N, C-alpha and C positions, 0 to 999 in steps of 0.2 A: 596672389596665390601660395599659398603653403605649403602647398600639396599633399598635406594629409585628410587624411578622411576619419572624419568624426566615431564614434565607436556608437552602437544603438543605446538609447536610456533603456534603465530596466523595465518600467512599463511599456515599452516596444517589445522587448525581446518577452515578456509576459502576455502581452498579447498576440503575438505570434506562437506564442509554446500552447494558448489558450486554443485557438484555430486549429495549431496541427493534431490537437487532442479529440477536438469535434471530427476532424475527417479520419482520423486513426480510428475513433467509434464508429464511424459511418463503416467503414472499410472492413473491420471486425465483424459486424451485422449481417454482412453480403455470405448466404451460402452458411452459416455456422454449423458444426456437427448436430448440435442439438439446439433450437433456439429457446427452449426454457431453460437452459443452462445458462447462454448466452445472455437473456435477459437478468436473470440472478448475481450473474459475476459482476455484470458491468454497471449494475444499480448502483453503488456506492458513486460512482464515479457521475452519473448522471445527479442524484444528487448534491454531492461537492462542489462540481464545477459554477455552480448556481451560488452559492453561498460565498465560496469565494470571490465572485465577481461583484456580490450584492454589499463584501465587509473590505473591499478592499481600500476603499480613501478613510473609513473608522477604524479597522486594524489590519492594516498590511503586514503579512508576515517574512520572515527573513529570506531570503534569495537559497539560501540551503534546501529550506522546507520547502518552496516551490518544487525545488528540482526534483526533489526528494519525489512529492506528491505525483509528478510527471512520470517518474520511471515506475511508481509503485501503478499507475493507471496502466500502464501497457504491460506489464503484470498480468492485470486483472482482466485484459482485452484480450491478451493471446489466451490464456486461459478460458474464457468464455467461447473465443473463437473455437478452438481445438476440441474442448475439456481437458481438465487438467492431467488427464490420464492420458491422454492421444496429443500432447505438444511434441512436435519433432524434437525439439531441441532437448526435450527430458528424455527421450528414447536414445539422444548419443551420449548423455551422460552416465546415464545406467548401462551403456554399455561398456564405457570407458573405465567407470569403477566398477563393474561385475556385480550390479546391481538387479534383484529380481522383478522391481517395479519401477514404473516412473516417478522421479523424483519431482516433480517441475512443482507440484502441488505442495509441498514443502519449502521449495523456494516462494513461493507465492505465503505461507504462512508466516516464514523470514520475515519477509518484507510486511506483513501486517504486524508484527513486532517490532521491527525498525523502525518507520514511518512513522507510525502513532506516538513512538516515543520521542520521537524530536516534536512531534505536533502538540503532547501533553507538557513537554517541559520548557515548549517557548509559552506557551499561555500560561504555566505554573510562575515562570519567575518573570514574565512580562507583568502579569497584575499584583506580584508581590504575595500571592498565597503560600508560598513556602519562604523560608529564610535560609534553611543548610542546608549544605550540599549533599549530608546524607539523607535528610528527608526527602528532597526532593528526587533523589534516587526512588526511594520506596515508593515513595507516594505513585512515581512514574511506572516503575515496574509495575505495580499494583493496578492502573489503570490498564495497562498493558494485559496483562491476566483477564481484566475483566472484559477488555474489549473481544480476547481470542473466546473467553466463555461465554459471551452474547452469541459471538458467530455460531460457534459448535450449537448453542440452544437452537439459534435460527435454520441452521441443517437439520437438527432434528423436526423442529416442526413442520419444517418442507418436506420431509421422509415422511411425516405421519400423516400430511395433508396431501400431498401428490401419489402417496404410494411407490409404484415402478417409476413413475416419470422423474423421480427425483436421484435417481440412480446415479445419471452423470453427473448430477450438482452433487451429491456425496463424495464419488469419486474415492471410494476407501480401496478400492481394487485388493479388496478380500484380507486386510490388514484390520485384526480386531481392536489392535491400539492405535487405530488411525486418529481419532479424537485427543488422544493422550497423546501422541506423538505432534500433533500439528500444535497445542496448547505450549510445548516446552520449545518446539523451533521458535514457537513468538514470544516465548521469554528469553531465548537464546538471540533472537534479534534486537530485541530492546535494549538488553544488556549490550552488544556491542555495540548498538547508537550512544548509547552514554558513556560507554571506553573511547569509541573511535571517534566519535563527532563533537564530543563534549565541547571540549576549547575551541574548536570552529565556531559552533554554534553561539558560545558566547562572545567572540569576536564580531560577531555579524549582529548581536542582538545591543550591543554594546551601540549601535547608532541608533536606537530607538531611547527616546526620556523615559 
């Protein structure tokens, strides 16, 4: 016997991560502050996880993107359980920086730009839809802003349809510029992802034909 312990393969790690996410999703649904808000916030997870499972053989993603999706899902679940205006870590951040509101929703919107930017970049590069670096960055940022705008329209439609029942989901905390700052944070997140993870993403993409 060599005495070495074999490392788990990527597929095993992804299966374990998926199981952990499902368990965390169930835990986040235990006595949330507002049940409707929880449903609306975790709905993307319920949609994306089956898609990732069904497309794994035909179109597996990079490990980097899977990891980012995992982290983003946790951000959504925490926000859904407490509502974004009541997340405890947000109060701690607000106290440390002297902010007048809970900033956790801004973390969520930063992630809303950061993670989709890498997802869009991966699809565009592997599909050979964009040839030049400059155009790739432009299209990715455009997609990020489109997703952010679509989400804000969804929030608006929810407010119109549900009335007072959507207040916790909107989470504006009295900020008249909440929509604009949400989209700006998504833009910043998308740009940060391209600048900070572009090289690492390229290295992982090189493993695909």
